[in-house]
PyMOL Python script that loads the backbone (N, CA, C, O; Angstrom):
from pymol import cmd

cmd.read_pdbstr("""\
ATOM      1  N   MET A   1     141.302  61.346  70.815  1.00  0.00           N
ATOM      2  CA  MET A   1     140.619  60.077  70.871  1.00  0.00           C
ATOM      3  C   MET A   1     140.022  59.766  69.495  1.00  0.00           C
ATOM      4  O   MET A   1     139.358  60.610  68.893  1.00  0.00           O
ATOM      5  N   SER A   2     140.265  58.555  69.009  1.00  0.00           N
ATOM      6  CA  SER A   2     139.701  58.138  67.733  1.00  0.00           C
ATOM      7  C   SER A   2     138.185  57.997  67.871  1.00  0.00           C
ATOM      8  O   SER A   2     137.680  57.663  68.943  1.00  0.00           O
ATOM      9  N   ASN A   3     137.474  58.250  66.791  1.00  0.00           N
ATOM     10  CA  ASN A   3     136.022  58.258  66.896  1.00  0.00           C
ATOM     11  C   ASN A   3     135.313  57.547  65.743  1.00  0.00           C
ATOM     12  O   ASN A   3     134.273  58.009  65.273  1.00  0.00           O
ATOM     13  N   GLN A   4     135.862  56.450  65.297  1.00  0.00           N
ATOM     14  CA  GLN A   4     135.165  55.677  64.268  1.00  0.00           C
ATOM     15  C   GLN A   4     133.813  55.191  64.782  1.00  0.00           C
ATOM     16  O   GLN A   4     132.827  55.189  64.046  1.00  0.00           O
ATOM     17  N   PHE A   5     133.772  54.783  66.046  1.00  0.00           N
ATOM     18  CA  PHE A   5     132.541  54.264  66.633  1.00  0.00           C
ATOM     19  C   PHE A   5     131.465  55.346  66.669  1.00  0.00           C
ATOM     20  O   PHE A   5     130.349  55.125  66.199  1.00  0.00           O
ATOM     21  N   GLY A   6     131.788  56.501  67.217  1.00  0.00           N
ATOM     22  CA  GLY A   6     130.818  57.592  67.306  1.00  0.00           C
ATOM     23  C   GLY A   6     130.309  58.010  65.943  1.00  0.00           C
ATOM     24  O   GLY A   6     129.117  58.258  65.766  1.00  0.00           O
ATOM     25  N   ASN A   7     131.213  58.088  64.982  1.00  0.00           N
ATOM     26  CA  ASN A   7     130.807  58.465  63.623  1.00  0.00           C
ATOM     27  C   ASN A   7     129.867  57.427  63.018  1.00  0.00           C
ATOM     28  O   ASN A   7     128.886  57.775  62.360  1.00  0.00           O
ATOM     29  N   LYS A   8     130.172  56.155  63.245  1.00  0.00           N
ATOM     30  CA  LYS A   8     129.342  55.078  62.695  1.00  0.00           C
ATOM     31  C   LYS A   8     127.961  55.086  63.328  1.00  0.00           C
ATOM     32  O   LYS A   8     126.953  54.953  62.633  1.00  0.00           O
ATOM     33  N   VAL A   9     127.913  55.244  64.649  1.00  0.00           N
ATOM     34  CA  VAL A   9     126.635  55.253  65.348  1.00  0.00           C
ATOM     35  C   VAL A   9     125.791  56.444  64.893  1.00  0.00           C
ATOM     36  O   VAL A   9     124.586  56.313  64.682  1.00  0.00           O
ATOM     37  N   LYS A  10     126.429  57.596  64.744  1.00  0.00           N
ATOM     38  CA  LYS A  10     125.698  58.776  64.286  1.00  0.00           C
ATOM     39  C   LYS A  10     125.155  58.550  62.870  1.00  0.00           C
ATOM     40  O   LYS A  10     123.998  58.857  62.584  1.00  0.00           O
ATOM     41  N   GLU A  11     125.997  58.017  61.999  1.00  0.00           N
ATOM     42  CA  GLU A  11     125.577  57.742  60.615  1.00  0.00           C
ATOM     43  C   GLU A  11     124.344  56.838  60.592  1.00  0.00           C
ATOM     44  O   GLU A  11     123.387  57.094  59.862  1.00  0.00           O
ATOM     45  N   LEU A  12     124.382  55.783  61.398  1.00  0.00           N
ATOM     46  CA  LEU A  12     123.258  54.844  61.439  1.00  0.00           C
ATOM     47  C   LEU A  12     122.022  55.463  62.098  1.00  0.00           C
ATOM     48  O   LEU A  12     120.896  55.189  61.684  1.00  0.00           O
ATOM     49  N   ARG A  13     122.227  56.283  63.107  1.00  0.00           N
ATOM     50  CA  ARG A  13     121.109  56.947  63.781  1.00  0.00           C
ATOM     51  C   ARG A  13     120.379  57.858  62.809  1.00  0.00           C
ATOM     52  O   ARG A  13     119.151  57.850  62.737  1.00  0.00           O
ATOM     53  N   VAL A  14     121.146  58.644  62.059  1.00  0.00           N
ATOM     54  CA  VAL A  14     120.551  59.555  61.074  1.00  0.00           C
ATOM     55  C   VAL A  14     119.836  58.758  59.981  1.00  0.00           C
ATOM     56  O   VAL A  14     118.726  59.104  59.576  1.00  0.00           O
ATOM     57  N   LYS A  15     120.476  57.700  59.513  1.00  0.00           N
ATOM     58  CA  LYS A  15     119.888  56.847  58.469  1.00  0.00           C
ATOM     59  C   LYS A  15     118.546  56.269  58.919  1.00  0.00           C
ATOM     60  O   LYS A  15     117.630  56.100  58.113  1.00  0.00           O
ATOM     61  N   ASN A  16     118.441  55.970  60.214  1.00  0.00           N
ATOM     62  CA  ASN A  16     117.215  55.391  60.766  1.00  0.00           C
ATOM     63  C   ASN A  16     116.243  56.435  61.304  1.00  0.00           C
ATOM     64  O   ASN A  16     115.247  56.097  61.944  1.00  0.00           O
ATOM     65  N   ASN A  17     116.540  57.711  61.037  1.00  0.00           N
ATOM     66  CA  ASN A  17     115.671  58.809  61.462  1.00  0.00           C
ATOM     67  C   ASN A  17     115.371  58.788  62.961  1.00  0.00           C
ATOM     68  O   ASN A  17     114.227  58.960  63.381  1.00  0.00           O
ATOM     69  N   LEU A  18     116.409  58.576  63.748  1.00  0.00           N
ATOM     70  CA  LEU A  18     116.265  58.557  65.202  1.00  0.00           C
ATOM     71  C   LEU A  18     116.929  59.790  65.804  1.00  0.00           C
ATOM     72  O   LEU A  18     117.856  60.361  65.231  1.00  0.00           O
ATOM     73  N   PHE A  19     116.438  60.178  66.953  1.00  0.00           N
ATOM     74  CA  PHE A  19     117.047  61.273  67.694  1.00  0.00           C
ATOM     75  C   PHE A  19     117.998  60.711  68.746  1.00  0.00           C
ATOM     76  O   PHE A  19     117.868  59.563  69.172  1.00  0.00           O
ATOM     77  N   GLN A  20     118.950  61.533  69.152  1.00  0.00           N
ATOM     78  CA  GLN A  20     119.887  61.102  70.187  1.00  0.00           C
ATOM     79  C   GLN A  20     119.159  60.662  71.448  1.00  0.00           C
ATOM     80  O   GLN A  20     119.585  59.717  72.112  1.00  0.00           O
ATOM     81  N   LYS A  21     118.064  61.337  71.785  1.00  0.00           N
ATOM     82  CA  LYS A  21     117.349  61.004  73.017  1.00  0.00           C
ATOM     83  C   LYS A  21     116.787  59.581  72.973  1.00  0.00           C
ATOM     84  O   LYS A  21     116.657  58.943  74.018  1.00  0.00           O
ATOM     85  N   HIS A  22     116.447  59.067  71.773  1.00  0.00           N
ATOM     86  CA  HIS A  22     115.948  57.695  71.665  1.00  0.00           C
ATOM     87  C   HIS A  22     117.031  56.694  72.062  1.00  0.00           C
ATOM     88  O   HIS A  22     116.776  55.745  72.803  1.00  0.00           O
ATOM     89  N   LEU A  23     118.233  56.918  71.561  1.00  0.00           N
ATOM     90  CA  LEU A  23     119.320  56.005  71.889  1.00  0.00           C
ATOM     91  C   LEU A  23     119.763  56.169  73.335  1.00  0.00           C
ATOM     92  O   LEU A  23     120.074  55.187  74.009  1.00  0.00           O
ATOM     93  N   ALA A  24     119.790  57.404  73.810  1.00  0.00           N
ATOM     94  CA  ALA A  24     120.153  57.658  75.204  1.00  0.00           C
ATOM     95  C   ALA A  24     119.197  56.923  76.137  1.00  0.00           C
ATOM     96  O   ALA A  24     119.630  56.290  77.100  1.00  0.00           O
ATOM     97  N   ASN A  25     117.898  57.006  75.855  1.00  0.00           N
ATOM     98  CA  ASN A  25     116.902  56.315  76.686  1.00  0.00           C
ATOM     99  C   ASN A  25     117.123  54.811  76.673  1.00  0.00           C
ATOM    100  O   ASN A  25     117.023  54.164  77.716  1.00  0.00           O
ATOM    101  N   ALA A  26     117.420  54.247  75.512  1.00  0.00           N
ATOM    102  CA  ALA A  26     117.651  52.803  75.407  1.00  0.00           C
ATOM    103  C   ALA A  26     118.873  52.364  76.203  1.00  0.00           C
ATOM    104  O   ALA A  26     118.928  51.244  76.711  1.00  0.00           O
ATOM    105  N   LEU A  27     119.859  53.268  76.307  1.00  0.00           N
ATOM    106  CA  LEU A  27     121.092  52.959  77.039  1.00  0.00           C
ATOM    107  C   LEU A  27     121.010  53.359  78.517  1.00  0.00           C
ATOM    108  O   LEU A  27     121.955  53.140  79.275  1.00  0.00           O
ATOM    109  N   ASN A  28     119.888  53.943  78.918  1.00  0.00           N
ATOM    110  CA  ASN A  28     119.705  54.433  80.288  1.00  0.00           C
ATOM    111  C   ASN A  28     120.745  55.469  80.687  1.00  0.00           C
ATOM    112  O   ASN A  28     121.262  55.461  81.804  1.00  0.00           O
ATOM    113  N   ILE A  29     121.041  56.366  79.738  1.00  0.00           N
ATOM    114  CA  ILE A  29     121.935  57.491  80.014  1.00  0.00           C
ATOM    115  C   ILE A  29     121.234  58.766  79.549  1.00  0.00           C
ATOM    116  O   ILE A  29     120.236  58.709  78.830  1.00  0.00           O
ATOM    117  N   ASP A  30     121.762  59.912  79.964  1.00  0.00           N
ATOM    118  CA  ASP A  30     121.131  61.145  79.504  1.00  0.00           C
ATOM    119  C   ASP A  30     121.630  61.513  78.105  1.00  0.00           C
ATOM    120  O   ASP A  30     122.666  61.031  77.646  1.00  0.00           O
ATOM    121  N   THR A  31     120.868  62.373  77.451  1.00  0.00           N
ATOM    122  CA  THR A  31     121.180  62.746  76.071  1.00  0.00           C
ATOM    123  C   THR A  31     122.545  63.432  75.943  1.00  0.00           C
ATOM    124  O   THR A  31     123.271  63.131  74.995  1.00  0.00           O
ATOM    125  N   PRO A  32     122.931  64.342  76.854  1.00  0.00           N
ATOM    126  CA  PRO A  32     124.263  64.944  76.721  1.00  0.00           C
ATOM    127  C   PRO A  32     125.406  63.917  76.775  1.00  0.00           C
ATOM    128  O   PRO A  32     126.404  64.064  76.069  1.00  0.00           O
ATOM    129  N   LEU A  33     125.262  62.894  77.602  1.00  0.00           N
ATOM    130  CA  LEU A  33     126.286  61.855  77.659  1.00  0.00           C
ATOM    131  C   LEU A  33     126.314  61.062  76.348  1.00  0.00           C
ATOM    132  O   LEU A  33     127.384  60.748  75.827  1.00  0.00           O
ATOM    133  N   TYR A  34     125.138  60.746  75.827  1.00  0.00           N
ATOM    134  CA  TYR A  34     125.095  60.048  74.548  1.00  0.00           C
ATOM    135  C   TYR A  34     125.739  60.891  73.441  1.00  0.00           C
ATOM    136  O   TYR A  34     126.466  60.371  72.595  1.00  0.00           O
ATOM    137  N   SER A  35     125.465  62.177  73.460  1.00  0.00           N
ATOM    138  CA  SER A  35     126.043  63.085  72.471  1.00  0.00           C
ATOM    139  C   SER A  35     127.569  63.049  72.524  1.00  0.00           C
ATOM    140  O   SER A  35     128.235  63.105  71.490  1.00  0.00           O
ATOM    141  N   LYS A  36     128.110  62.957  73.724  1.00  0.00           N
ATOM    142  CA  LYS A  36     129.572  62.872  73.881  1.00  0.00           C
ATOM    143  C   LYS A  36     130.120  61.586  73.264  1.00  0.00           C
ATOM    144  O   LYS A  36     131.236  61.576  72.746  1.00  0.00           O
ATOM    145  N   ILE A  37     129.358  60.520  73.316  1.00  0.00           N
ATOM    146  CA  ILE A  37     129.794  59.267  72.686  1.00  0.00           C
ATOM    147  C   ILE A  37     129.889  59.463  71.175  1.00  0.00           C
ATOM    148  O   ILE A  37     130.867  59.048  70.553  1.00  0.00           O
ATOM    149  N   GLU A  38     128.880  60.091  70.589  1.00  0.00           N
ATOM    150  CA  GLU A  38     128.916  60.336  69.141  1.00  0.00           C
ATOM    151  C   GLU A  38     130.072  61.252  68.751  1.00  0.00           C
ATOM    152  O   GLU A  38     130.668  61.077  67.688  1.00  0.00           O
ATOM    153  N   ARG A  39     130.390  62.216  69.594  1.00  0.00           N
ATOM    154  CA  ARG A  39     131.472  63.158  69.287  1.00  0.00           C
ATOM    155  C   ARG A  39     132.855  62.608  69.640  1.00  0.00           C
ATOM    156  O   ARG A  39     133.866  63.233  69.320  1.00  0.00           O
ATOM    157  N   GLY A  40     132.908  61.462  70.286  1.00  0.00           N
ATOM    158  CA  GLY A  40     134.185  60.860  70.656  1.00  0.00           C
ATOM    159  C   GLY A  40     134.774  61.410  71.930  1.00  0.00           C
ATOM    160  O   GLY A  40     135.950  61.182  72.216  1.00  0.00           O
ATOM    161  N   GLU A  41     133.988  62.126  72.699  1.00  0.00           N
ATOM    162  CA  GLU A  41     134.469  62.683  73.959  1.00  0.00           C
ATOM    163  C   GLU A  41     134.339  61.686  75.114  1.00  0.00           C
ATOM    164  O   GLU A  41     134.975  61.840  76.156  1.00  0.00           O
ATOM    165  N   ARG A  42     133.511  60.670  74.913  1.00  0.00           N
ATOM    166  CA  ARG A  42     133.336  59.590  75.892  1.00  0.00           C
ATOM    167  C   ARG A  42     133.314  58.277  75.139  1.00  0.00           C
ATOM    168  O   ARG A  42     132.895  58.223  73.983  1.00  0.00           O
ATOM    169  N   LYS A  43     133.762  57.221  75.790  1.00  0.00           N
ATOM    170  CA  LYS A  43     133.728  55.904  75.170  1.00  0.00           C
ATOM    171  C   LYS A  43     132.430  55.205  75.536  1.00  0.00           C
ATOM    172  O   LYS A  43     131.971  55.274  76.676  1.00  0.00           O
ATOM    173  N   ALA A  44     131.854  54.541  74.565  1.00  0.00           N
ATOM    174  CA  ALA A  44     130.705  53.684  74.853  1.00  0.00           C
ATOM    175  C   ALA A  44     131.220  52.450  75.579  1.00  0.00           C
ATOM    176  O   ALA A  44     132.361  52.033  75.379  1.00  0.00           O
ATOM    177  N   LYS A  45     130.384  51.876  76.413  1.00  0.00           N
ATOM    178  CA  LYS A  45     130.737  50.635  77.091  1.00  0.00           C
ATOM    179  C   LYS A  45     130.450  49.470  76.147  1.00  0.00           C
ATOM    180  O   LYS A  45     129.510  49.511  75.353  1.00  0.00           O
ATOM    181  N   LYS A  46     131.269  48.446  76.247  1.00  0.00           N
ATOM    182  CA  LYS A  46     131.100  47.288  75.374  1.00  0.00           C
ATOM    183  C   LYS A  46     129.708  46.675  75.526  1.00  0.00           C
ATOM    184  O   LYS A  46     129.148  46.163  74.557  1.00  0.00           O
ATOM    185  N   GLU A  47     129.149  46.726  76.736  1.00  0.00           N
ATOM    186  CA  GLU A  47     127.825  46.162  76.982  1.00  0.00           C
ATOM    187  C   GLU A  47     126.728  46.921  76.237  1.00  0.00           C
ATOM    188  O   GLU A  47     125.630  46.400  76.044  1.00  0.00           O
ATOM    189  N   GLN A  48     127.024  48.138  75.824  1.00  0.00           N
ATOM    190  CA  GLN A  48     126.033  48.955  75.127  1.00  0.00           C
ATOM    191  C   GLN A  48     125.940  48.613  73.632  1.00  0.00           C
ATOM    192  O   GLN A  48     124.965  48.973  72.972  1.00  0.00           O
ATOM    193  N   ILE A  49     126.932  47.933  73.116  1.00  0.00           N
ATOM    194  CA  ILE A  49     126.978  47.641  71.680  1.00  0.00           C
ATOM    195  C   ILE A  49     125.776  46.820  71.200  1.00  0.00           C
ATOM    196  O   ILE A  49     125.170  47.188  70.195  1.00  0.00           O
ATOM    197  N   PRO A  50     125.404  45.722  71.874  1.00  0.00           N
ATOM    198  CA  PRO A  50     124.233  44.965  71.387  1.00  0.00           C
ATOM    199  C   PRO A  50     122.940  45.783  71.378  1.00  0.00           C
ATOM    200  O   PRO A  50     122.106  45.622  70.487  1.00  0.00           O
ATOM    201  N   ILE A  51     122.779  46.647  72.358  1.00  0.00           N
ATOM    202  CA  ILE A  51     121.585  47.496  72.420  1.00  0.00           C
ATOM    203  C   ILE A  51     121.563  48.437  71.219  1.00  0.00           C
ATOM    204  O   ILE A  51     120.543  48.581  70.545  1.00  0.00           O
ATOM    205  N   LEU A  52     122.706  49.076  70.963  1.00  0.00           N
ATOM    206  CA  LEU A  52     122.798  50.000  69.833  1.00  0.00           C
ATOM    207  C   LEU A  52     122.603  49.269  68.510  1.00  0.00           C
ATOM    208  O   LEU A  52     121.915  49.768  67.620  1.00  0.00           O
ATOM    209  N   ALA A  53     123.202  48.098  68.379  1.00  0.00           N
ATOM    210  CA  ALA A  53     123.085  47.333  67.131  1.00  0.00           C
ATOM    211  C   ALA A  53     121.632  47.011  66.823  1.00  0.00           C
ATOM    212  O   ALA A  53     121.195  47.125  65.678  1.00  0.00           O
ATOM    213  N   LYS A  54     120.888  46.608  67.840  1.00  0.00           N
ATOM    214  CA  LYS A  54     119.480  46.258  67.631  1.00  0.00           C
ATOM    215  C   LYS A  54     118.669  47.480  67.190  1.00  0.00           C
ATOM    216  O   LYS A  54     117.902  47.409  66.230  1.00  0.00           O
ATOM    217  N   ILE A  55     118.841  48.586  67.890  1.00  0.00           N
ATOM    218  CA  ILE A  55     118.075  49.794  67.575  1.00  0.00           C
ATOM    219  C   ILE A  55     118.463  50.366  66.217  1.00  0.00           C
ATOM    220  O   ILE A  55     117.616  50.867  65.476  1.00  0.00           O
ATOM    221  N   LEU A  56     119.755  50.286  65.900  1.00  0.00           N
ATOM    222  CA  LEU A  56     120.257  50.872  64.663  1.00  0.00           C
ATOM    223  C   LEU A  56     120.196  49.906  63.477  1.00  0.00           C
ATOM    224  O   LEU A  56     120.616  50.239  62.369  1.00  0.00           O
ATOM    225  N   LYS A  57     119.671  48.711  63.726  1.00  0.00           N
ATOM    226  CA  LYS A  57     119.476  47.710  62.666  1.00  0.00           C
ATOM    227  C   LYS A  57     120.779  47.381  61.943  1.00  0.00           C
ATOM    228  O   LYS A  57     120.867  47.419  60.716  1.00  0.00           O
ATOM    229  N   THR A  58     121.780  47.060  62.747  1.00  0.00           N
ATOM    230  CA  THR A  58     123.073  46.663  62.203  1.00  0.00           C
ATOM    231  C   THR A  58     123.583  45.483  63.020  1.00  0.00           C
ATOM    232  O   THR A  58     122.961  45.085  64.005  1.00  0.00           O
ATOM    233  N   SER A  59     124.705  44.935  62.609  1.00  0.00           N
ATOM    234  CA  SER A  59     125.231  43.770  63.325  1.00  0.00           C
ATOM    235  C   SER A  59     126.075  44.204  64.530  1.00  0.00           C
ATOM    236  O   SER A  59     126.700  45.264  64.538  1.00  0.00           O
ATOM    237  N   ILE A  60     126.061  43.352  65.524  1.00  0.00           N
ATOM    238  CA  ILE A  60     126.911  43.575  66.686  1.00  0.00           C
ATOM    239  C   ILE A  60     128.368  43.570  66.238  1.00  0.00           C
ATOM    240  O   ILE A  60     129.180  44.353  66.731  1.00  0.00           O
ATOM    241  N   ASP A  61     128.696  42.682  65.300  1.00  0.00           N
ATOM    242  CA  ASP A  61     130.068  42.574  64.799  1.00  0.00           C
ATOM    243  C   ASP A  61     130.552  43.880  64.179  1.00  0.00           C
ATOM    244  O   ASP A  61     131.690  44.292  64.405  1.00  0.00           O
ATOM    245  N   GLU A  62     129.696  44.531  63.402  1.00  0.00           N
ATOM    246  CA  GLU A  62     130.091  45.789  62.754  1.00  0.00           C
ATOM    247  C   GLU A  62     130.427  46.854  63.799  1.00  0.00           C
ATOM    248  O   GLU A  62     131.454  47.525  63.698  1.00  0.00           O
ATOM    249  N   LEU A  63     129.567  47.006  64.794  1.00  0.00           N
ATOM    250  CA  LEU A  63     129.826  48.017  65.821  1.00  0.00           C
ATOM    251  C   LEU A  63     131.001  47.630  66.709  1.00  0.00           C
ATOM    252  O   LEU A  63     131.788  48.488  67.109  1.00  0.00           O
ATOM    253  N   THR A  64     131.123  46.343  67.018  1.00  0.00           N
ATOM    254  CA  THR A  64     132.244  45.890  67.842  1.00  0.00           C
ATOM    255  C   THR A  64     133.571  46.140  67.135  1.00  0.00           C
ATOM    256  O   THR A  64     134.558  46.511  67.771  1.00  0.00           O
ATOM    257  N   THR A  65     133.596  45.939  65.833  1.00  0.00           N
ATOM    258  CA  THR A  65     134.829  46.147  65.060  1.00  0.00           C
ATOM    259  C   THR A  65     135.313  47.587  65.166  1.00  0.00           C
ATOM    260  O   THR A  65     136.489  47.824  65.441  1.00  0.00           O
ATOM    261  N   VAL A  66     134.424  48.548  64.950  1.00  0.00           N
ATOM    262  CA  VAL A  66     134.863  49.952  65.020  1.00  0.00           C
ATOM    263  C   VAL A  66     135.134  50.371  66.467  1.00  0.00           C
ATOM    264  O   VAL A  66     136.000  51.210  66.712  1.00  0.00           O
ATOM    265  N   TRP A  67     134.406  49.798  67.423  1.00  0.00           N
ATOM    266  CA  TRP A  67     134.647  50.087  68.841  1.00  0.00           C
ATOM    267  C   TRP A  67     136.043  49.619  69.245  1.00  0.00           C
ATOM    268  O   TRP A  67     136.794  50.357  69.882  1.00  0.00           O
ATOM    269  N   LEU A  68     136.382  48.382  68.866  1.00  0.00           N
ATOM    270  CA  LEU A  68     137.707  47.843  69.180  1.00  0.00           C
ATOM    271  C   LEU A  68     138.817  48.597  68.451  1.00  0.00           C
ATOM    272  O   LEU A  68     139.883  48.837  69.018  1.00  0.00           O
ATOM    273  N   ALA A  69     138.571  48.969  67.204  1.00  0.00           N
ATOM    274  CA  ALA A  69     139.570  49.731  66.448  1.00  0.00           C
ATOM    275  C   ALA A  69     139.890  51.039  67.166  1.00  0.00           C
ATOM    276  O   ALA A  69     141.052  51.436  67.258  1.00  0.00           O
ATOM    277  N   ASP A  70     138.860  51.702  67.670  1.00  0.00           N
ATOM    278  CA  ASP A  70     139.096  52.932  68.438  1.00  0.00           C
ATOM    279  C   ASP A  70     139.916  52.654  69.689  1.00  0.00           C
ATOM    280  O   ASP A  70     140.822  53.416  70.024  1.00  0.00           O
ATOM    281  N   GLN A  71     139.596  51.552  70.386  1.00  0.00           N
ATOM    282  CA  GLN A  71     140.313  51.218  71.621  1.00  0.00           C
ATOM    283  C   GLN A  71     141.800  50.982  71.334  1.00  0.00           C
ATOM    284  O   GLN A  71     142.668  51.497  72.039  1.00  0.00           O
ATOM    285  N   VAL A  72     142.073  50.207  70.303  1.00  0.00           N
ATOM    286  CA  VAL A  72     143.465  49.889  69.949  1.00  0.00           C
ATOM    287  C   VAL A  72     144.204  51.147  69.525  1.00  0.00           C
ATOM    288  O   VAL A  72     145.321  51.397  69.979  1.00  0.00           O
ATOM    289  N   LEU A  73     143.587  51.939  68.658  1.00  0.00           N
ATOM    290  CA  LEU A  73     144.239  53.158  68.192  1.00  0.00           C
ATOM    291  C   LEU A  73     144.553  54.099  69.352  1.00  0.00           C
ATOM    292  O   LEU A  73     145.628  54.697  69.392  1.00  0.00           O
ATOM    293  N   ASN A  74     143.636  54.230  70.280  1.00  0.00           N
ATOM    294  CA  ASN A  74     143.877  55.109  71.422  1.00  0.00           C
ATOM    295  C   ASN A  74     145.013  54.609  72.302  1.00  0.00           C
ATOM    296  O   ASN A  74     145.684  55.408  72.955  1.00  0.00           O
ATOM    297  N   LEU A  75     145.238  53.299  72.329  1.00  0.00           N
ATOM    298  CA  LEU A  75     146.343  52.747  73.114  1.00  0.00           C
ATOM    299  C   LEU A  75     147.706  52.975  72.466  1.00  0.00           C
ATOM    300  O   LEU A  75     148.695  53.206  73.162  1.00  0.00           O
ATOM    301  N   VAL A  76     147.760  52.911  71.141  1.00  0.00           N
ATOM    302  CA  VAL A  76     149.065  52.925  70.472  1.00  0.00           C
ATOM    303  C   VAL A  76     149.379  54.203  69.710  1.00  0.00           C
ATOM    304  O   VAL A  76     150.494  54.354  69.210  1.00  0.00           O
ATOM    305  N   LYS A  77     148.434  55.123  69.607  1.00  0.00           N
ATOM    306  CA  LYS A  77     148.592  56.271  68.714  1.00  0.00           C
ATOM    307  C   LYS A  77     149.824  57.137  69.000  1.00  0.00           C
ATOM    308  O   LYS A  77     150.372  57.738  68.077  1.00  0.00           O
ATOM    309  N   ASP A  78     150.258  57.210  70.233  1.00  0.00           N
ATOM    310  CA  ASP A  78     151.395  58.066  70.581  1.00  0.00           C
ATOM    311  C   ASP A  78     152.726  57.328  70.584  1.00  0.00           C
ATOM    312  O   ASP A  78     153.755  57.910  70.926  1.00  0.00           O
ATOM    313  N   GLN A  79     152.717  56.077  70.213  1.00  0.00           N
ATOM    314  CA  GLN A  79     153.935  55.284  70.194  1.00  0.00           C
ATOM    315  C   GLN A  79     154.699  55.500  68.887  1.00  0.00           C
ATOM    316  O   GLN A  79     154.100  55.621  67.818  1.00  0.00           O
ATOM    317  N   ALA A  80     155.993  55.546  68.984  1.00  0.00           N
ATOM    318  CA  ALA A  80     156.819  55.776  67.799  1.00  0.00           C
ATOM    319  C   ALA A  80     156.774  54.586  66.840  1.00  0.00           C
ATOM    320  O   ALA A  80     156.943  54.754  65.633  1.00  0.00           O
ATOM    321  N   ASN A  81     156.551  53.407  67.366  1.00  0.00           N
ATOM    322  CA  ASN A  81     156.606  52.187  66.548  1.00  0.00           C
ATOM    323  C   ASN A  81     155.225  51.569  66.326  1.00  0.00           C
ATOM    324  O   ASN A  81     155.078  50.349  66.389  1.00  0.00           O
ATOM    325  N   VAL A  82     154.223  52.392  66.071  1.00  0.00           N
ATOM    326  CA  VAL A  82     152.840  51.925  65.925  1.00  0.00           C
ATOM    327  C   VAL A  82     152.718  50.851  64.848  1.00  0.00           C
ATOM    328  O   VAL A  82     152.098  49.812  65.075  1.00  0.00           O
ATOM    329  N   GLU A  83     153.296  51.091  63.693  1.00  0.00           N
ATOM    330  CA  GLU A  83     153.169  50.123  62.600  1.00  0.00           C
ATOM    331  C   GLU A  83     153.762  48.773  62.993  1.00  0.00           C
ATOM    332  O   GLU A  83     153.206  47.726  62.663  1.00  0.00           O
ATOM    333  N   LYS A  84     154.884  48.802  63.692  1.00  0.00           N
ATOM    334  CA  LYS A  84     155.531  47.570  64.134  1.00  0.00           C
ATOM    335  C   LYS A  84     154.631  46.831  65.137  1.00  0.00           C
ATOM    336  O   LYS A  84     154.496  45.609  65.073  1.00  0.00           O
ATOM    337  N   VAL A  85     154.029  47.566  66.043  1.00  0.00           N
ATOM    338  CA  VAL A  85     153.135  46.972  67.040  1.00  0.00           C
ATOM    339  C   VAL A  85     151.937  46.330  66.352  1.00  0.00           C
ATOM    340  O   VAL A  85     151.589  45.186  66.645  1.00  0.00           O
ATOM    341  N   LEU A  86     151.310  47.060  65.443  1.00  0.00           N
ATOM    342  CA  LEU A  86     150.132  46.537  64.751  1.00  0.00           C
ATOM    343  C   LEU A  86     150.485  45.335  63.877  1.00  0.00           C
ATOM    344  O   LEU A  86     149.696  44.396  63.769  1.00  0.00           O
ATOM    345  N   LYS A  87     151.640  45.357  63.267  1.00  0.00           N
ATOM    346  CA  LYS A  87     152.084  44.221  62.456  1.00  0.00           C
ATOM    347  C   LYS A  87     152.294  42.996  63.342  1.00  0.00           C
ATOM    348  O   LYS A  87     151.940  41.879  62.965  1.00  0.00           O
ATOM    349  N   SER A  88     152.868  43.212  64.511  1.00  0.00           N
ATOM    350  CA  SER A  88     153.080  42.115  65.455  1.00  0.00           C
ATOM    351  C   SER A  88     151.755  41.512  65.893  1.00  0.00           C
ATOM    352  O   SER A  88     151.613  40.292  65.966  1.00  0.00           O
ATOM    353  N   ILE A  89     150.785  42.376  66.184  1.00  0.00           N
ATOM    354  CA  ILE A  89     149.451  41.909  66.572  1.00  0.00           C
ATOM    355  C   ILE A  89     148.832  41.123  65.424  1.00  0.00           C
ATOM    356  O   ILE A  89     148.280  40.043  65.636  1.00  0.00           O
ATOM    357  N   SER A  90     148.920  41.649  64.235  1.00  0.00           N
ATOM    358  CA  SER A  90     148.350  40.970  63.057  1.00  0.00           C
ATOM    359  C   SER A  90     148.974  39.597  62.861  1.00  0.00           C
ATOM    360  O   SER A  90     148.270  38.625  62.587  1.00  0.00           O
ATOM    361  N   ASN A  91     150.287  39.515  62.999  1.00  0.00           N
ATOM    362  CA  ASN A  91     150.979  38.233  62.831  1.00  0.00           C
ATOM    363  C   ASN A  91     150.553  37.234  63.893  1.00  0.00           C
ATOM    364  O   ASN A  91     150.373  36.051  63.608  1.00  0.00           O
ATOM    365  N   THR A  92     150.394  37.714  65.115  1.00  0.00           N
ATOM    366  CA  THR A  92     149.958  36.835  66.216  1.00  0.00           C
ATOM    367  C   THR A  92     148.559  36.304  65.946  1.00  0.00           C
ATOM    368  O   THR A  92     148.286  35.126  66.175  1.00  0.00           O
ATOM    369  N   ILE A  93     147.681  37.156  65.466  1.00  0.00           N
ATOM    370  CA  ILE A  93     146.308  36.742  65.181  1.00  0.00           C
ATOM    371  C   ILE A  93     146.287  35.722  64.050  1.00  0.00           C
ATOM    372  O   ILE A  93     145.538  34.746  64.110  1.00  0.00           O
ATOM    373  N   LYS A  94     147.101  35.936  63.021  1.00  0.00           N
ATOM    374  CA  LYS A  94     147.130  35.007  61.883  1.00  0.00           C
ATOM    375  C   LYS A  94     147.587  33.620  62.312  1.00  0.00           C
ATOM    376  O   LYS A  94     147.147  32.616  61.750  1.00  0.00           O
ATOM    377  N   LYS A  95     148.468  33.562  63.308  1.00  0.00           N
ATOM    378  CA  LYS A  95     148.982  32.269  63.783  1.00  0.00           C
ATOM    379  C   LYS A  95     147.924  31.462  64.535  1.00  0.00           C
ATOM    380  O   LYS A  95     148.016  30.238  64.621  1.00  0.00           O
ATOM    381  N   LYS A  96     146.934  32.144  65.071  1.00  0.00           N
ATOM    382  CA  LYS A  96     145.914  31.437  65.873  1.00  0.00           C
ATOM    383  C   LYS A  96     144.841  30.906  65.036  1.00  0.00           C
ATOM    384  O   LYS A  96     143.908  30.287  65.548  1.00  0.00           O
TER     385      LYS A  96
END
""", "prot")
cmd.dss("prot")
cmd.show_as("cartoon", "prot")
cmd.util.cbc("prot")
cmd.orient("prot")
């Protein structure tokens, strides 16, 4: 599982001198579950992104970008034609 999101959240948590338990409490989850999100063993829910962004003093867009990147990578990582798929997606987005 790709873990750009977990790495980013951990980086920001450390930068803001926060403990995992602070973020876990804000998300209404236990600390071990939050720890799994940082390690990439569990996915954060999209609804949790605004809460994390506020506490970590970053933009929702920044966290959403890495969250979505992880989601896409996890969907296509085992496909033989990943580059072709991503290029197709990019072309479709450019057309809109």
